[in-house]
ROVEXNU-719049 format. One record per residue (C-alpha): residue number from 1; x negated, y negated, z; residue in three letters. Coordinates in steps of 0.001 Angstrom, whole numbers, plus 500000, padded with zeros to 6 digits. Layout:
// residues N
PT  nr      x      y      z rest
PT NUM      X      Y      Z  Ala
...
// end
This chain:
// residues 259
PT  nr      x      y      z rest
PT   1 713724 049046 686439  Met
PT   2 716498 048818 688982  Arg
PT   3 717884 052151 687826  Ala
PT   4 714506 053806 688290  Leu
PT   5 714176 052332 691773  Arg
PT   6 717679 053526 692665  Phe
PT   7 716902 057054 691449  Leu
PT   8 713693 057073 693448  Thr
PT   9 715466 056017 696632  Ile
PT  10 718274 058531 696085  Ala
PT  11 715807 061347 695479  Phe
PT  12 713862 060395 698610  Ser
PT  13 717018 060413 700727  Val
PT  14 718090 063781 699298  Trp
PT  15 714645 065317 699887  Ala
PT  16 714523 063985 703440  Leu
PT  17 717998 065422 704186  Ser
PT  18 717036 068786 702750  Ala
PT  19 713857 068939 704820  Leu
PT  20 715800 067980 707948  Thr
PT  21 718325 070763 707384  Ile
PT  22 715644 073338 706682  Leu
PT  23 713547 072300 709654  Ala
PT  24 716478 072345 712075  Ala
PT  25 716359 075480 714243  Pro
PT  26 719156 077939 713706  Ala
PT  27 721488 078519 716656  Pro
PT  28 720079 081325 718736  Ala
PT  29 722345 084305 719328  Pro
PT  30 723475 084785 722907  Pro
PT  31 721212 086750 725174  Asn
PT  32 723727 089236 726538  Trp
PT  33 721215 090652 729003  Arg
PT  34 720740 087402 730930  Thr
PT  35 723820 085361 730041  Asp
PT  36 727030 085857 731950  Ala
PT  37 729639 087836 729976  Pro
PT  38 732206 085574 728327  Pro
PT  39 735904 085944 729062  Pro
PT  40 737720 088557 726988  Pro
PT  41 739246 087305 723738  Pro
PT  42 742993 086805 723977  Glu
PT  43 743746 088438 720636  Asn
PT  44 741231 091275 721207  Gly
PT  45 738658 090267 718533  Ile
PT  46 735431 088319 718974  Arg
PT  47 733944 087817 715496  Asp
PT  48 730645 085927 715654  Gln
PT  49 729556 087120 712190  Ser
PT  50 732647 085845 710357  Asn
PT  51 733213 089296 708897  Tyr
PT  52 736919 088708 708535  Phe
PT  53 736702 085124 707273  Gln
PT  54 737162 086327 703688  Arg
PT  55 739131 089436 704619  His
PT  56 742217 088165 706395  Ala
PT  57 744255 091274 705540  Asp
PT  58 741873 093606 707382  Gln
PT  59 741854 091331 710414  Lys
PT  60 745651 091107 710428  Arg
PT  61 746030 094906 710370  Arg
PT  62 743468 095346 713151  Ile
PT  63 745299 092772 715268  Leu
PT  64 748553 094654 714678  Glu
PT  65 746986 097861 716018  Asn
PT  66 745579 096064 719056  Ile
PT  67 748926 094420 719778  His
PT  68 750828 097708 719368  Gln
PT  69 748579 099540 721862  Leu
PT  70 748933 096714 724360  Arg
PT  71 752710 096414 724108  Gln
PT  72 753667 100106 723994  Gln
PT  73 751069 101758 726218  His
PT  74 749446 098967 728227  Gly
PT  75 746125 099864 726621  Phe
PT  76 743681 097064 725782  Gln
PT  77 741338 097455 722810  Leu
PT  78 738546 094885 722304  Tyr
PT  79 736433 094509 719154  Leu
PT  80 733158 092554 719368  Ile
PT  81 731177 091772 716199  Ile
PT  82 727741 090172 716549  Glu
PT  83 725103 089523 713858  Pro
PT  84 722171 090770 715962  Val
PT  85 721378 091467 719614  Phe
PT  86 718411 090362 721694  Ile
PT  87 717125 092532 724548  Ala
PT  88 720173 094795 724500  Thr
PT  89 722027 097290 722312  Ser
PT  90 725644 097782 721247  Pro
PT  91 726094 100744 723584  Ser
PT  92 724685 098932 726608  Arg
PT  93 726676 095788 725909  Leu
PT  94 729867 097800 725424  Ala
PT  95 729361 099496 728805  Ala
PT  96 728774 096143 730537  Glu
PT  97 731802 094496 728930  Leu
PT  98 733911 097536 729790  Gln
PT  99 733251 096945 733496  Lys
PT 100 733944 093218 733192  Ser
PT 101 736961 093238 730860  Trp
PT 102 738627 096544 731789  Asn
PT 103 738166 096953 735556  Pro
PT 104 741293 099148 735743  Glu
PT 105 739969 101512 733036  Asn
PT 106 742947 100854 730797  Asn
PT 107 741064 100006 727626  Gly
PT 108 738062 100484 725356  Ile
PT 109 735452 097971 724166  Val
PT 110 733978 098425 720671  Ile
PT 111 730779 096528 719842  Val
PT 112 729506 096307 716251  Phe
PT 113 726076 094933 715293  Glu
PT 114 726193 093568 711762  Ala
PT 115 722450 093683 711121  Asp
PT 116 722006 097402 711853  Ser
PT 117 725676 098458 711559  Arg
PT 118 725404 100245 714901  Lys
PT 119 728498 100783 717035  Ile
PT 120 728766 101055 720803  Gly
PT 121 731763 102139 722873  Phe
PT 122 732720 101098 726379  Gly
PT 123 734604 104113 727749  Arg
PT 124 736828 104430 730819  Pro
PT 125 734804 105809 733715  Ile
PT 126 735649 107542 737001  Asp
PT 127 739217 108401 736001  Val
PT 128 740165 111565 737902  Asp
PT 129 742161 113887 735600  Pro
PT 130 743872 115534 738591  Ser
PT 131 745485 112250 739675  Val
PT 132 748500 110860 737861  Glu
PT 133 747078 108040 735684  Pro
PT 134 748532 104552 735626  His
PT 135 749878 102946 732484  Gln
PT 136 747165 102720 729870  Gly
PT 137 744671 104882 731747  Gln
PT 138 743159 107973 730168  Ile
PT 139 740677 110449 731683  Pro
PT 140 737044 110009 730754  Thr
PT 141 736778 113329 728911  His
PT 142 739894 112520 726858  Glu
PT 143 738430 109146 725861  Ala
PT 144 735149 110764 724829  Asp
PT 145 736969 113397 722762  Ala
PT 146 739231 111000 720883  Leu
PT 147 736381 108559 720175  Leu
PT 148 734294 111427 718783  Ala
PT 149 737142 112545 716512  Arg
PT 150 737852 108998 715328  Ala
PT 151 734179 108304 714596  Thr
PT 152 733778 111588 712721  His
PT 153 736821 110805 710558  Ala
PT 154 735544 107315 709613  Thr
PT 155 733654 106869 706362  Asp
PT 156 730576 104829 707296  Arg
PT 157 729579 104364 703644  Ser
PT 158 732380 101819 703125  Leu
PT 159 731907 098072 703337  Ala
PT 160 731516 096875 706943  Pro
PT 161 734950 095268 707181  Glu
PT 162 736619 098344 705641  Leu
PT 163 734656 100727 707862  Ser
PT 164 735651 098799 710983  Ile
PT 165 739295 098769 709919  Glu
PT 166 739239 102528 709288  Ala
PT 167 737637 103133 712684  Leu
PT 168 740275 101049 714476  Ile
PT 169 743038 102873 712586  Asp
PT 170 741634 106273 713599  Asn
PT 171 741232 105247 717240  Ile
PT 172 744759 103822 717316  Thr
PT 173 746175 107044 715861  Gly
PT 174 744314 109181 718396  Glu
PT 175 745509 107003 721286  Leu
PT 176 749131 107021 720108  Asn
PT 177 749060 110801 719819  Gln
PT 178 747558 111190 723300  Tyr
PT 179 750063 108869 724989  Phe
PT 180 752996 110465 723158  Ser
PT 181 752009 113956 724303  Gln
PT 182 751339 112804 727853  Arg
PT 183 754586 110880 728269  Asp
PT 184 756804 113506 726602  Ala
PT 185 758679 115769 729069  Pro
PT 186 757544 119403 729043  Pro
PT 187 759821 121831 727160  Pro
PT 188 762120 124111 729247  Pro
PT 189 760223 127262 728240  Ala
PT 190 756980 125739 729437  Arg
PT 191 758537 124697 732763  Ser
PT 192 759876 128225 733338  Met
PT 193 756514 129728 732453  Arg
PT 194 754729 127414 734884  Leu
PT 195 757205 128299 737640  Met
PT 196 756724 132041 737080  Leu
PT 197 752962 131646 737068  Leu
PT 198 753144 129721 740329  Thr
PT 199 755273 132408 741986  Ile
PT 200 752936 135151 740741  Ala
PT 201 749923 133282 742081  Ala
PT 202 751559 132884 745512  Leu
PT 203 752407 136609 745580  Cys
PT 204 748822 137515 744735  Leu
PT 205 747553 135270 747514  Val
PT 206 749934 136919 750002  Gly
PT 207 748900 140438 748968  Leu
PT 208 745241 139510 749192  Ala
PT 209 745771 138147 752717  Thr
PT 210 747515 141348 753836  Ile
PT 211 744768 143497 752335  Ala
PT 212 742067 141506 754124  Val
PT 213 743847 141864 757475  Val
PT 214 744321 145639 757042  Val
PT 215 740757 146214 755958  Leu
PT 216 739423 144210 758882  Ser
PT 217 741333 146398 761372  Arg
PT 218 740303 149802 759950  Ile
PT 219 736775 149875 761498  Pro
PT 220 738146 149191 764982  Ser
PT 221 740744 151977 764611  Met
PT 222 738299 154640 763395  Thr
PT 223 735485 153801 765791  Lys
PT 224 734604 156672 768169  Gln
PT 225 734835 155972 771891  Thr
PT 226 731865 157192 773999  Ile
PT 227 732553 158027 777662  His
PT 228 729651 157899 780065  Arg
PT 229 729823 159660 783489  Phe
PT 230 727847 158343 786460  Pro
PT 231 724822 160234 787709  Glu
PT 232 725153 161907 791173  Val
PT 233 722591 163164 793691  Asp
PT 234 723927 166731 793876  Arg
PT 235 725798 168875 791450  Pro
PT 236 729532 168768 792044  Glu
PT 237 732635 168721 790011  Arg
PT 238 734011 165316 789298  Leu
PT 239 737434 164923 790735  Gly
PT 240 736983 167758 793280  Ala
PT 241 736708 167118 797007  Pro
PT 242 733271 167143 798540  Cys
PT 243 732173 170709 799234  Gly
PT 244 734571 172360 796825  Gly
PT 245 737990 173705 797558  Gly
PT 246 741257 173936 795740  Asn
PT 247 742240 171218 793376  Val
PT 248 745858 170429 792776  Thr
PT 249 746663 169357 789260  Val
PT 250 749773 167430 788617  Arg
PT 251 751277 166748 785256  Ser
PT 252 753093 163468 785034  Tyr
PT 253 754353 164233 781575  Arg
PT 254 756285 167340 782701  Asn
PT 255 756828 166924 786455  Pro
PT 256 757538 170089 788529  Pro
PT 257 761076 170681 789757  Pro
PT 258 761940 169329 793117  Leu
PT 259 762060 171969 795974  Ala
// end
């Protein structure tokens, strides 16, 4: 009898605990549209879906890539993994975090939504390609091009953790190649070719300036001059004394001999 009562009490306690757990509301995901953006993760990864909890090797290799970009090129790569978003999208969140976490445009934010497996990129913006970039900065068009190549080379049919690792590897390779080519000194043949092209361009500009000046003066040189004589009351020869008479003509070019 006591055993039956004990089993009844134990079953009641277990059922009550189970109902309490099931009835407890699940923690709501952050509302990125209204909540203030959190500080950037120190190691570069914010994993709210615990994707890498059972895949420590993938996380370790991703962290190695992030650390290598930061140490060698001053470039900061952030990876955000969320289970689902409310009132926002991965692309919009990545753009907002890019402004907050990379104000100097020396990094990229990657946002991955686990539920839909969508990816958003926060790209550097307003980086003038004609100005010498600071450490870690890349022009906007270069960032767009390398992200497009890295995304195209990633197999999205893999498992999520493997697909993310492959994407980070491709982006890291593209960034290393870009920084290596940018920081490498130009070869001597290229420097000589650039110098010759510069001299040729300056010569062409000088010739064009001379041609414009000559052509602008030709109309004034070939223009016919019209002489207009004043009207008089009576017919008379201009230059002659009134009433006629002899007119002495002197030539100043060949003066007459002195008497």
